N, CA and C of each residue as an Amber inpcrd file, in Angstrom:
protein
   672
  30.6030000  18.6540000  18.7170000  30.2100000  18.8000000  17.6460000
  29.6870000  20.1730000  16.9280000  30.5720000  20.7650000  16.2670000
  30.1530000  22.1990000  16.0910000  28.8780000  22.4110000  15.2340000
  28.1990000  23.4790000  15.1330000  26.4160000  23.2780000  14.4980000
  27.0160000  23.1470000  12.7720000  26.2570000  22.2840000  12.5880000
  26.4750000  21.7080000  11.2310000  25.8910000  22.3750000   9.8960000
  24.9120000  23.2540000   9.9230000  24.5790000  24.0780000   8.9240000
  23.5120000  22.6200000   7.8370000  22.8160000  21.9570000   8.7670000
  22.0560000  20.7740000   8.1460000  20.4210000  20.8160000   8.3160000
  20.0880000  20.4080000   7.2870000  18.4810000  21.0420000   7.3570000
  17.7830000  19.6620000   7.4640000  17.0450000  19.3770000   8.1590000
  16.0880000  18.4090000   8.1560000  15.2310000  18.5500000   7.2360000
  14.5710000  16.9820000   6.3390000  13.3110000  17.3700000   5.1700000
  12.6000000  16.3770000   5.3660000  11.6040000  16.3740000   5.8500000
  10.5110000  15.5350000   5.7130000   9.0220000  15.7500000   5.0980000
   9.1920000  14.9700000   3.9600000   7.8890000  14.9170000   3.1230000
   7.0190000  14.1250000   3.4970000   5.6470000  14.3660000   3.4890000
   4.6970000  14.5050000   3.8140000   3.8390000  13.9590000   2.7110000
   2.5600000  12.8200000   3.0840000   1.1350000  13.1140000   2.3260000
  -0.0740000  13.5100000   2.7300000  -0.9870000  14.2130000   2.1470000
  -2.3600000  14.4410000   2.7900000  -2.0940000  13.5170000   3.9010000
  -2.9480000  13.8790000   5.1810000  -3.2130000  12.8060000   5.9920000
  -4.5020000  11.3670000   5.8230000  -5.2560000  11.9130000   4.9970000
  -6.3600000  11.3110000   4.7370000  -5.6880000  10.0190000   3.4130000
  -4.7370000  10.3140000   2.8240000  -3.8800000   9.2990000   1.6990000
  -2.8090000   8.9210000   2.5840000  -2.4340000   8.4990000   4.1170000
  -1.1700000   7.8990000   4.3600000  -1.5190000   6.8370000   4.6610000
  -0.6950000   5.4360000   4.7590000  -0.7360000   4.0560000   5.7650000
  -2.1020000   3.9490000   5.0710000  -1.8100000   3.5980000   3.5060000
  -3.4230000   2.9960000   2.9800000  -3.1050000   1.2930000   3.1540000
  -1.6670000   0.7330000   3.4990000  -1.1430000  -0.5610000   3.6650000
  -2.2800000  -0.9530000   4.9160000  -3.1310000  -0.0820000   6.0450000
  -3.5380000  -0.7110000   7.4810000  -4.5850000  -0.3270000   6.7080000
  -5.6350000  -0.0870000   5.8700000  -6.8460000   0.1830000   5.5490000
  -7.7300000  -1.0890000   5.7910000  -6.9270000  -2.2840000   5.4610000
  -8.0730000  -3.5290000   6.5190000  -7.9280000  -3.8700000   7.8100000
  -7.6250000  -3.0460000   8.6690000  -7.2460000  -3.1700000  10.2080000
  -7.4870000  -1.8210000  10.7080000  -7.4250000  -0.7020000   9.8830000
  -7.7410000   0.7360000  10.6570000  -8.5050000   1.4490000  10.1920000
  -9.4940000   2.3010000  11.0860000 -10.1390000   3.1660000  10.0960000
  -9.4960000   4.3500000   9.4520000 -10.0440000   4.6800000   8.4770000
  -9.1720000   6.2500000   7.9860000  -9.0690000   7.5380000   9.4100000
 -10.0680000   7.4580000  10.1430000  -9.0910000   8.1350000  11.2230000
  -8.2160000   8.0480000  12.4140000  -8.4810000   6.5560000  12.2820000
  -7.2910000   5.9380000  13.0970000  -6.0650000   5.7950000  12.0690000
  -5.9670000   5.8170000  11.0480000  -4.7100000   6.2000000   9.9070000
  -4.0750000   7.6740000   9.8910000  -5.3240000   8.1490000   9.9540000
  -5.0420000   9.7790000  10.1500000  -4.1370000   9.9120000  11.3010000
  -4.7480000   9.3430000  12.4780000  -4.1960000   9.7700000  14.1120000
  -2.4820000   9.2340000  14.4160000  -2.8460000   8.2380000  13.4350000
  -1.0190000   7.4880000  13.7760000  -0.1350000   8.2210000  12.6920000
  -0.7890000   8.8950000  11.5840000   0.4200000   9.4560000  11.0780000
   0.9960000  10.9140000  11.5560000  -0.3870000  11.0400000  12.3090000
  -0.2430000  12.4790000  12.8870000   0.6910000  12.3070000  13.8290000
   0.5030000  11.3020000  14.4780000   1.0310000  11.3110000  16.3600000
   2.7010000  10.7250000  15.7820000   2.3880000  10.1480000  14.5310000
   4.2170000   9.5920000  14.5400000   4.9190000  10.9390000  13.7690000
   4.6380000  11.7170000  12.9220000   5.2290000  12.9570000  12.5440000
   5.3070000  14.1450000  13.6710000   4.5030000  13.8460000  14.5590000
   4.7900000  14.6070000  16.2330000   5.9600000  13.9910000  16.1070000
   6.1600000  12.4630000  16.8200000   7.3910000  12.1800000  17.0420000
   8.6350000  12.3500000  16.5820000   8.6160000  12.4310000  15.6350000
   9.6010000  12.6500000  14.5050000  10.0170000  14.1130000  14.1150000
   9.4830000  15.0810000  14.4600000   9.7380000  16.1500000  14.5080000
  10.4110000  16.7940000  16.4600000   9.7160000  16.1490000  17.3660000
  10.2710000  16.3570000  18.7140000  11.4990000  15.6600000  18.4590000
  11.8020000  14.4220000  18.1730000  13.3070000  13.6540000  18.2280000
  14.1190000  15.0800000  17.3670000  13.8890000  15.3440000  16.4440000
  14.4990000  16.1240000  16.0040000  14.7980000  17.7320000  16.5340000
  13.8220000  18.2480000  17.1030000  13.6290000  19.1490000  18.0000000
  14.7900000  19.2340000  19.4170000  14.7220000  18.1460000  19.7560000
  15.3900000  17.6220000  21.1270000  16.6480000  17.6680000  20.5650000
  17.2450000  17.4170000  19.1950000  18.4810000  17.6430000  18.8250000
  19.0600000  18.9850000  18.7340000  17.9690000  19.4810000  18.4970000
  18.0350000  21.0070000  17.9850000  18.6440000  21.7030000  19.5010000
  17.7040000  21.5190000  20.3680000  17.4120000  22.5510000  21.5790000
  18.8490000  22.2200000  22.7990000  19.9340000  21.1640000  21.9500000
  20.8920000  21.7300000  23.0770000  21.9550000  23.0650000  22.4700000
  22.8000000  22.6980000  23.1430000  23.6960000  24.3730000  22.5810000
  23.8750000  24.6770000  21.4950000  24.0600000  25.6240000  20.6610000
  24.0090000  25.9950000  19.4040000  24.9690000  25.6800000  18.8670000
  26.4710000  25.4170000  19.2610000  27.4500000  24.6940000  18.5360000
  27.4550000  23.5200000  18.9530000  26.5190000  22.7920000  19.3450000
  26.4740000  21.2950000  19.7230000  25.0480000  21.1510000  18.9030000
  24.6790000  21.4940000  18.2930000  23.4550000  21.2430000  17.6410000
  23.5770000  20.5820000  16.1760000  23.4150000  19.4120000  16.0880000
  23.5590000  18.7530000  14.6320000  22.6810000  18.9140000  13.5280000
  21.9180000  19.8580000  13.7650000  20.8020000  20.1720000  12.7080000
  20.4750000  21.4760000  13.2720000  20.2420000  22.0450000  12.0050000
  19.7430000  23.5540000  12.1300000  18.5850000  24.4120000  11.5270000
  17.8600000  23.0710000  10.9150000  16.3040000  23.7490000  10.7130000
  15.5560000  22.5790000  10.0350000  14.7830000  22.6610000  10.3690000
  13.7000000  21.4490000  10.0720000  12.3670000  21.9390000   8.7200000
  12.2990000  20.8260000   7.9290000  11.1390000  21.9830000   7.2950000
  10.4450000  20.3260000   6.7300000   9.1330000  20.7270000   6.5760000
   8.2180000  19.8180000   6.4200000   7.8270000  19.9130000   4.6000000
   7.3820000  19.1120000   4.1310000   6.6950000  19.2260000   2.4740000
   5.9930000  18.7740000   2.2690000   4.8750000  19.3180000   1.8380000
   3.5410000  18.4480000   1.4470000   2.6260000  18.0930000   2.5540000
   1.6900000  17.2440000   2.2960000   0.7140000  17.1960000   2.9420000
  -0.5370000  18.3920000   3.0720000  -1.3740000  18.5950000   3.8640000
  -2.3470000  19.3030000   3.9190000  -2.2780000  20.3720000   5.0810000
  -3.2790000  20.8920000   5.6210000  -3.4220000  21.3460000   6.6380000
  -3.1910000  21.3200000   7.6800000  -3.4380000  20.0710000   8.1600000
  -3.4700000  19.5620000   9.3620000  -1.3070000  19.3650000   9.6270000
  -1.0620000  18.4600000   8.4330000   0.2760000  18.7930000   8.3190000
   0.7140000  19.9360000   8.5150000   0.5980000  20.9380000   7.7910000
   1.1400000  22.3040000   8.0310000   0.9020000  22.7310000   9.5220000
  -0.0370000  22.3460000  10.2730000  -0.5510000  23.2150000  11.7370000
   0.4970000  22.0370000  12.3310000   1.0250000  21.1800000  12.8370000
   1.4050000  20.4480000  13.3560000   2.9440000  20.8690000  12.9400000
   3.6030000  21.1200000  11.4260000   4.5670000  21.3580000  11.3150000
   4.7960000  22.9050000  12.2730000   3.9410000  23.6130000  12.2720000
   3.8940000  24.8770000  12.6320000   4.1190000  24.7800000  14.5560000
   2.9950000  23.7430000  14.9870000   3.3560000  23.7920000  16.5800000
   4.6030000  22.9000000  16.8320000   5.0060000  22.3170000  16.3100000
   6.3740000  21.7440000  16.4400000   7.8600000  22.9340000  15.8770000
   7.5240000  23.8870000  15.7380000   8.6450000  24.9900000  15.2700000
   9.4120000  24.5460000  14.1340000   8.5800000  23.8930000  12.8670000
   9.1030000  23.3480000  11.8110000   8.7820000  24.3670000  10.7920000
   9.5890000  24.5870000   9.6530000   8.9950000  24.8610000   8.1470000
   8.3060000  24.6520000   7.1440000   7.2280000  24.8560000   7.3170000
   6.1250000  24.2540000   6.3640000   6.4000000  24.5460000   5.0090000
   6.5090000  23.6660000   3.8160000   6.1980000  23.8480000   2.0300000
   5.4030000  23.4840000   1.4800000   4.8520000  23.9090000   0.4160000
   3.9530000  22.6200000  -0.1230000   4.8190000  22.0310000  -0.7180000
   3.8650000  20.6630000  -1.6370000   4.8360000  19.9000000  -2.5110000
   4.5370000  20.6070000  -3.4700000   5.7340000  20.4570000  -4.2260000
   6.2000000  21.2170000  -5.5770000   6.6540000  20.1880000  -7.0910000
   7.0040000  18.8890000  -6.5360000   7.3530000  17.9070000  -7.3680000
   5.9450000  16.9580000  -7.9000000   6.2830000  16.1820000  -8.8190000
   5.5670000  14.9510000  -9.4670000   5.4810000  13.8440000  -8.6000000
   6.1600000  13.7300000  -7.5970000   6.1170000  12.5720000  -6.9580000
   7.2050000  12.6280000  -5.6980000   7.3290000  11.6680000  -4.6540000
   8.1740000  12.0200000  -3.4880000   9.7690000  12.2320000  -4.1000000
  10.1070000  11.4310000  -4.6410000  11.3460000  11.7440000  -5.2410000
  11.9560000  13.1600000  -6.1650000  10.8520000  13.7400000  -6.4690000
  11.3060000  14.7680000  -7.2970000  10.6660000  16.1960000  -6.2590000
   9.4910000  15.9320000  -5.2130000   9.5960000  16.6870000  -4.0130000
  10.7820000  16.9520000  -3.5000000  11.2480000  15.8450000  -2.9020000
  12.4700000  15.9280000  -2.4160000  13.2660000  16.2510000  -2.6940000
  14.0870000  16.4040000  -4.2710000  15.0700000  16.7800000  -4.7390000
  14.7800000  17.9730000  -4.8700000  14.0470000  18.5360000  -5.1570000
  13.9930000  20.3490000  -5.0820000  13.8500000  20.7620000  -3.6210000
  13.7590000  19.8860000  -2.4700000  13.9870000  20.2220000  -1.4110000
  15.6920000  20.5180000  -1.3620000  16.0140000  19.2510000  -1.8030000
  17.7390000  19.0010000  -1.5990000  17.7260000  20.2920000  -2.3690000
  17.3930000  20.5600000  -2.9290000  18.1750000  21.7910000  -3.9830000
  18.1120000  22.7140000  -3.1900000  16.9680000  23.4370000  -2.6700000
  17.1640000  24.5070000  -1.8100000  18.1670000  24.4490000  -0.7850000
  17.8200000  23.4710000   0.0350000  18.8050000  23.1070000   0.9690000
  20.3930000  23.4210000   0.4670000  20.6740000  22.5990000  -0.2570000
  22.0020000  22.9580000  -0.5290000  22.5740000  24.0330000  -1.6920000
  21.6950000  24.7160000  -2.1190000  21.5520000  26.0030000  -2.9310000
  22.4170000  27.2360000  -1.8750000  21.6780000  26.6690000  -0.5940000
  21.9360000  27.9680000   0.2300000  22.9520000  27.4680000   1.0070000
  24.1100000  26.4850000   0.8310000  24.8080000  26.0240000   1.3460000
  24.9750000  25.0310000   2.9080000  23.5130000  24.4240000   2.8550000
  23.4200000  23.8060000   3.9870000  23.3760000  22.2020000   3.5640000
  23.5010000  21.1960000   4.1320000  23.5100000  19.7960000   4.1960000
  22.0370000  19.2940000   4.0340000  21.4610000  18.2480000   2.9570000
  20.0220000  18.1810000   2.9890000  20.4490000  16.9140000   3.6850000
  19.0710000  16.5180000   4.7070000  18.6930000  15.4120000   5.5030000
  17.6970000  15.0540000   5.5780000  17.1710000  14.0730000   4.6350000
  15.8300000  13.4580000   4.5080000  15.5650000  12.2910000   5.7340000
  14.7320000  12.3410000   6.1950000  13.9290000  11.6520000   7.5320000
  12.3480000  11.2400000   6.8910000  11.7020000   9.8750000   6.5780000
  10.6630000  10.0810000   7.0140000   9.7150000   9.7990000   7.8950000
   8.4250000  10.4520000   7.8630000   7.5490000  11.1100000   8.9780000
   7.3000000   9.5270000   9.6470000   7.5790000   8.3480000   9.4470000
   7.2100000   7.2840000  10.0540000   7.8050000   6.5910000  11.0360000
   8.3900000   7.1350000  11.7910000   9.8450000   6.5700000  12.6910000
   9.5500000   7.0420000  14.1930000   8.4280000   5.8150000  14.6890000
   7.9330000   5.5800000  16.1230000   8.8400000   5.8020000  17.2600000
  10.1500000   5.2210000  16.8160000  11.4180000   5.4460000  18.0440000
  12.4940000   6.0500000  17.6340000  12.2900000   7.0420000  16.8620000
  13.5060000   7.9670000  16.6490000  13.7730000   8.8580000  17.9680000
  15.0200000   9.2300000  18.2380000  15.5770000   9.8830000  19.2870000
  16.4000000  10.8070000  18.6030000  16.9640000  11.7670000  19.6770000
  18.0660000  12.8160000  19.5900000  19.1270000  12.3240000  19.1150000
  19.1390000  11.0290000  19.5910000  20.5050000  10.1830000  19.4180000
  21.5780000   9.9030000  17.8240000  19.9950000   9.4630000  17.4430000
  20.1010000   9.0650000  16.3830000  20.3380000  10.0070000  15.1710000
  19.3720000  11.6310000  15.3210000  20.3050000  12.0770000  14.8750000
  21.3950000  12.7680000  14.7090000  22.0010000  12.9010000  15.7590000
  23.6140000  12.8650000  15.9120000  24.4150000  12.3030000  15.4270000
  23.6330000  10.6160000  15.6410000  24.7550000   9.4750000  14.7770000
  25.0340000   9.8940000  13.4570000  23.8330000  10.1500000  13.0380000
  23.4510000  10.2410000  11.5750000  24.5210000  11.0090000  11.0040000
  24.2910000  12.6010000  11.4530000  25.0060000  13.5740000  11.2860000
  26.5180000  13.1310000  11.5280000  26.9860000  12.8130000  12.7000000
  28.1540000  12.0420000  13.0570000  28.9610000  11.7300000  11.8010000
  27.9770000  10.6560000  11.6770000  28.6160000   9.2940000  10.1630000
  29.4050000   9.9720000   9.1700000  28.3210000  11.2380000   8.7470000
  29.1210000  12.3430000   7.9670000  30.3680000  12.6310000   8.0830000
  30.7780000  12.7680000   9.0360000  32.5550000  13.1510000   9.3200000
  32.6950000  14.7190000   8.8540000  31.7280000  15.2490000   9.6140000
  31.9650000  16.8570000   9.4570000  31.3180000  17.0950000   8.1110000
  30.6230000  16.4690000   7.6380000  29.6590000  16.5920000   5.8520000
  30.4270000  16.7970000   4.8520000  31.4730000  15.1280000   5.2760000
  32.0120000  15.0440000   3.7420000  31.4520000  13.6310000   3.1840000
  31.0350000  12.8540000   3.8750000  30.1550000  11.9960000   3.5830000
  28.6620000  11.6560000   3.0560000  28.2060000  11.8030000   2.1700000
  26.7270000  10.5460000   1.8910000  26.5930000   9.8960000   2.8160000
  25.5500000  10.0400000   3.7670000  24.8830000   9.1130000   5.0990000
  23.8880000   8.6600000   4.5250000  23.5850000   7.2040000   4.3660000
  22.8260000   6.4930000   4.2910000  22.4310000   5.3550000   5.7080000
  20.7190000   5.8600000   5.7770000  20.4660000   4.7290000   7.1530000
  19.7460000   3.7110000   6.4500000  19.4720000   2.6760000   6.1640000
  18.7250000   1.1320000   5.8460000  17.6600000   1.3890000   6.9350000
  16.6860000   0.9850000   6.1060000  15.1700000   0.2800000   6.8000000
  15.5900000  -0.9490000   7.0640000  14.7140000  -1.0730000   8.6810000
  14.8980000  -2.7560000   8.9920000  14.7120000  -3.7400000   7.9320000
  14.1950000  -3.5600000   7.3270000  13.5490000  -4.7670000   6.1540000
  12.8200000  -4.0370000   5.3620000  12.7190000  -4.6250000   3.7960000
  12.1260000  -4.1640000   2.5310000  13.4210000  -3.5820000   1.5760000
  14.5090000  -3.5250000   2.2530000  15.6520000  -2.9040000   1.1130000
  15.3980000  -0.9760000   0.7380000  14.6370000  -0.3470000   2.1640000
  14.3600000   0.5540000   1.7930000  15.2400000   1.7400000   2.4780000
  15.2000000   3.4700000   2.5770000  15.9640000   3.8280000   2.6860000
  15.6100000   4.9420000   4.1540000  16.0340000   4.8090000   4.9410000
  14.8120000   5.8750000   6.2710000  15.9250000   7.3900000   6.3880000
  16.8510000   7.3670000   5.7510000  17.3750000   8.5990000   6.0650000
  18.8940000   8.5930000   5.0520000  18.9330000   9.8740000   4.3600000
  19.4760000  10.1400000   3.5530000  20.1470000  11.7440000   3.9350000
  21.7240000  11.8830000   3.9170000  22.2870000  12.9990000   4.3180000
  23.4080000  13.3370000   3.1660000  22.7200000  14.5490000   2.6030000
  23.4860000  14.9450000   1.2340000  24.4200000  16.0490000   1.4950000
  25.7900000  16.0480000   1.6170000  26.3140000  17.4690000   2.2930000
  26.4900000  18.4730000   0.8330000  26.4650000  19.8130000   0.9350000
  26.6970000  20.6710000   0.0250000  28.0390000  20.6530000  -0.6490000
  28.2490000  20.8530000  -1.7140000  29.4240000  21.2080000  -2.5960000
  29.9360000  20.2670000  -2.9300000  29.0490000  19.0670000  -3.3890000
  29.5480000  17.9180000  -3.8840000  30.2290000  18.0020000  -5.3650000
  30.6530000  17.3220000  -6.0720000  31.1670000  17.0380000  -7.3170000
  30.1660000  16.8890000  -8.3460000  29.3300000  15.8170000  -7.6310000
  28.2260000  15.4690000  -8.6500000  26.7050000  15.6230000  -7.6840000
  25.9940000  15.8380000  -8.3830000  24.3780000  15.7440000  -7.5980000
  24.1140000  14.3370000  -7.4160000  23.6710000  14.2090000  -6.1090000
  22.6220000  12.8860000  -5.3310000  21.6420000  12.6830000  -5.5220000
  20.8870000  12.2220000  -6.1880000  19.3940000  12.0270000  -6.0340000
  18.9990000  11.4570000  -5.2940000  17.3300000  11.6920000  -4.8110000
  17.1680000  10.3280000  -3.8020000  15.9410000   9.9120000  -4.9760000
  16.3600000   8.3360000  -4.3160000  15.8070000   7.1910000  -5.6320000
  15.1200000   6.5020000  -4.7010000  13.7870000   7.1480000  -3.9840000
  12.9410000   6.1620000  -2.6490000  12.2500000   5.2950000  -3.7470000
  11.3480000   4.3150000  -3.0850000  11.1200000   3.2160000  -3.5190000
  11.3760000   2.2420000  -3.2710000  11.2980000   0.4990000  -4.4320000
  11.1960000  -0.3690000  -4.1920000  13.1270000  -0.3260000  -4.0830000
  13.5950000  -1.1320000  -3.4240000  14.9120000  -1.5640000  -3.2340000
  15.8060000  -0.4770000  -3.2740000  15.3840000   0.6000000  -2.7660000
  15.8840000   2.1060000  -2.7380000  17.2610000   2.0940000  -1.8430000
  18.0070000   1.5180000  -0.7520000  19.1760000   1.4610000  -0.3250000
  19.9600000   1.3030000  -1.3180000  19.7680000  -0.0260000  -1.9220000
  20.9310000  -0.4690000  -2.9070000  20.9920000   0.6990000  -4.2350000
  20.1690000   0.7630000  -4.4370000  19.9840000   1.7760000  -5.1830000
  20.9570000   3.1900000  -5.3010000  20.6540000   4.0850000  -4.0050000
  21.4390000   4.8430000  -3.5410000  22.6900000   4.6300000  -2.8410000
  22.9760000   3.4990000  -2.7290000  24.3500000   3.2010000  -2.2230000
  25.1710000   3.2650000  -4.2640000  24.5040000   2.2570000  -4.9560000
  25.1340000   2.1610000  -6.4840000  25.2950000   3.4550000  -7.0350000
  24.2060000   4.3260000  -6.2750000  24.7830000   5.8220000  -7.0730000
  25.5900000   6.4690000  -6.8020000  25.8150000   6.3500000  -5.1240000
  27.0530000   6.9160000  -4.6810000  28.6620000   6.6370000  -5.3320000
  28.1170000   5.0190000  -5.0640000  29.3930000   4.6580000  -5.9450000
  29.9900000   4.8250000  -7.2790000  28.8870000   4.7940000  -7.9240000
  28.8550000   5.0160000  -9.5180000  29.8070000   6.6690000  -9.6860000
  29.1180000   7.2530000  -8.8740000  29.3690000   8.9790000  -8.7160000
  30.5760000   9.0830000  -8.0320000  31.7840000   8.3790000  -7.6400000
  32.5830000   8.7470000  -6.9190000  32.3370000   9.3890000  -5.7670000
  31.4620000   9.4040000  -5.0630000  31.3730000  10.1350000  -3.5080000
  31.7570000   8.9400000  -2.6570000  32.2450000   9.5070000  -1.4110000
  32.3400000   8.6120000  -0.6800000  30.9630000   8.9540000   0.5930000
  30.9130000   7.5880000   1.0220000  29.5600000   6.8960000   1.2610000
  29.6000000   6.2770000   2.8100000  29.0850000   6.8430000   3.8500000
  28.3190000   6.1790000   4.8550000  27.5960000   5.3070000   5.3900000
  27.6840000   4.5570000   5.8280000  26.5120000   3.6520000   5.9540000
  25.7960000   3.9010000   7.9590000  24.6200000   4.2720000   7.9280000
  24.6290000   4.5850000   9.8800000  23.2380000   3.9280000  10.2770000
  23.3300000   2.5890000  10.8710000  22.3620000   1.9590000  11.3250000
  22.1190000   2.0710000  12.9650000  20.6050000   2.7610000  13.1780000
  20.3820000   2.4500000  14.5070000  18.7500000   1.7930000  14.4430000
  18.4170000   1.2720000  15.2740000  16.8860000   1.3090000  15.4950000
  15.8630000   2.4890000  15.3040000  16.4980000   3.5480000  15.8120000
  15.3190000   4.8590000  15.4210000  15.1740000   5.3280000  14.1330000
  15.9680000   4.6000000  13.3580000  16.0970000   5.0630000  12.1510000
  15.2500000   3.8940000  11.3950000  16.1900000   2.6370000  11.4930000
  15.5140000   1.5640000  10.9290000  14.2410000   1.0400000  10.7290000
  13.1810000   1.2990000  12.1440000  12.1280000   0.9560000  12.2760000
  10.8780000   1.9150000  12.2840000  10.5140000   1.5780000  10.9820000
   9.4900000   2.6500000  10.2910000   8.2510000   1.7610000  10.2030000
   7.1070000   2.4510000  10.1080000   5.7560000   1.7560000  10.4330000
   5.0500000   2.1250000   9.0430000   4.7090000   0.7240000   8.5030000
   3.8000000   0.6800000   7.1650000   2.9200000  -0.5150000   7.2380000
   3.5960000  -1.4500000   7.9040000   1.7430000  -2.3300000   8.2390000
   1.5920000  -2.3010000   9.6140000   0.3610000  -3.3020000   9.6410000
  -0.1380000  -3.7710000  11.1260000   0.5630000  -4.7290000  11.4650000
   1.1110000  -5.4450000  11.0500000   2.4500000  -6.2470000  11.4520000
   3.5230000  -5.4980000  12.2040000   3.8390000  -4.5740000  11.6070000
   4.7080000  -3.7540000  12.1610000   4.7920000  -2.8150000  13.3190000
   3.3990000  -2.7300000  13.2580000   2.5870000  -2.1230000  14.7700000
   2.7130000  -3.4750000  15.9830000   2.4480000  -4.6950000  15.5130000
   2.2000000  -5.7390000  16.3050000   3.5390000  -5.3120000  16.6080000
   4.2680000  -5.8060000  15.8550000   6.0360000  -5.9210000  16.7690000
   6.1330000  -5.0250000  17.4470000   5.9350000  -3.7450000  17.0920000
   6.4870000  -2.8590000  18.0520000   6.0670000  -2.4790000  19.1780000
   4.9240000  -3.1200000  19.3220000   3.9230000  -3.4110000  21.0150000
   4.8800000  -4.3540000  21.8100000   6.0450000  -4.8970000  21.4300000
   6.9190000  -5.4250000  22.1420000   7.6680000  -4.6360000  22.7060000
   8.0920000  -3.6410000  21.7590000   9.0360000  -2.8960000  22.4440000
   8.4240000  -1.7270000  23.1250000   7.6400000  -1.1910000  22.7470000
   7.1400000   0.0560000  23.8430000   5.6160000  -0.5320000  23.6990000
   5.3700000  -1.1840000  25.0780000   4.0380000  -1.4780000  25.5870000
   2.9900000  -0.5960000  25.3270000   1.7920000  -0.4950000  24.7000000
   0.9240000   0.7660000  24.8930000   0.6130000   1.5000000  23.5150000
   1.7390000   1.0870000  22.3670000   2.4320000   1.9240000  21.5250000
   1.0140000   2.2670000  20.4670000   0.5520000   1.3450000  20.2670000
  -0.8040000   1.7190000  19.2540000  -1.7950000   2.7390000  19.9570000
  -2.1580000   2.2520000  20.9750000  -3.2480000   3.4980000  21.7340000
  -2.4980000   4.5190000  22.1660000  -0.9440000   4.7980000  21.8870000
  -0.2760000   6.3130000  21.8230000  -0.6520000   6.3280000  20.8220000
  -0.7000000   5.7650000  19.6880000  -0.5800000   6.5980000  18.5600000
  -1.8790000   6.8810000  17.8350000  -2.8490000   6.5320000  18.3580000
  -3.9360000   6.4770000  18.0380000  -5.2530000   7.1850000  18.5490000
  -4.5840000   7.6440000  19.7570000  -5.0890000   8.4440000  21.0470000
  -6.3370000   8.9270000  20.3210000  -7.4500000   9.1200000  21.3970000
  -8.6620000  10.1540000  21.3100000  -9.1320000   9.9950000  20.5390000
  -9.5930000   8.5590000  19.6230000 -10.6750000   7.9340000  18.9190000
 -11.5180000   7.2190000  19.3240000 -12.3080000   7.5420000  20.6530000
 -12.9940000   6.4670000  21.4120000 -14.0720000   6.2310000  20.7020000
 -14.5060000   4.7490000  20.1050000 -15.4960000   4.3520000  19.2130000
 -14.8500000   3.3090000  18.1840000 -13.6530000   3.7100000  17.9510000
 -12.9470000   3.1850000  16.9630000 -12.3290000   1.7210000  17.0710000
 -12.5600000   0.7880000  16.7950000 -12.1020000  -0.3420000  17.1130000
 -10.8720000  -0.7760000  16.3930000  -9.8310000  -1.4780000  16.4860000
  -8.8710000  -1.8940000  15.8690000  -8.8880000  -3.5520000  15.5260000
């Protein structure tokens, strides 16, 4: 795989606003630690793909967009570039980041920051499914109809906009078809398994025993 000229883009909320669906089961400090450690895992997985030979790297750069000073520090620690949030919502923010990447001749690759099982091979697989950046490539979430990966090649005849939210995978696929764009679908557990609910976390304990402790480390006195 030659160097792709692809920029991975990870939008983030401030940590104290993240994972509110877990607020009944987890304290604010636990939810912040969970979001912090999942972001580190995602960045380390992408960096693991970058650290191969330059001509073999599927991703050239990583951008983290939005969040707070903690998010900015994590991005810096993990060799990513941090940008302030500029849009009115996640789709507007992501669209502006997409345009920045595409205007520089790079492919834009959205990744969420809550993929606890993401591995470098998932990054390789997603970029590979684009067939040398000829296809818009979508990665479906395991459940709920969401989208956990969007790769948009540069130079498309029609702009492809992020439509995250309810039933987003179907809406992304419909958009690509309506625009006459070549589209590929890439599925892997690392991209499919996001973490939104405590039920997700309990289920994932069977995949990686001790995951809850690993993702909420350093919080003595907080009980789940």
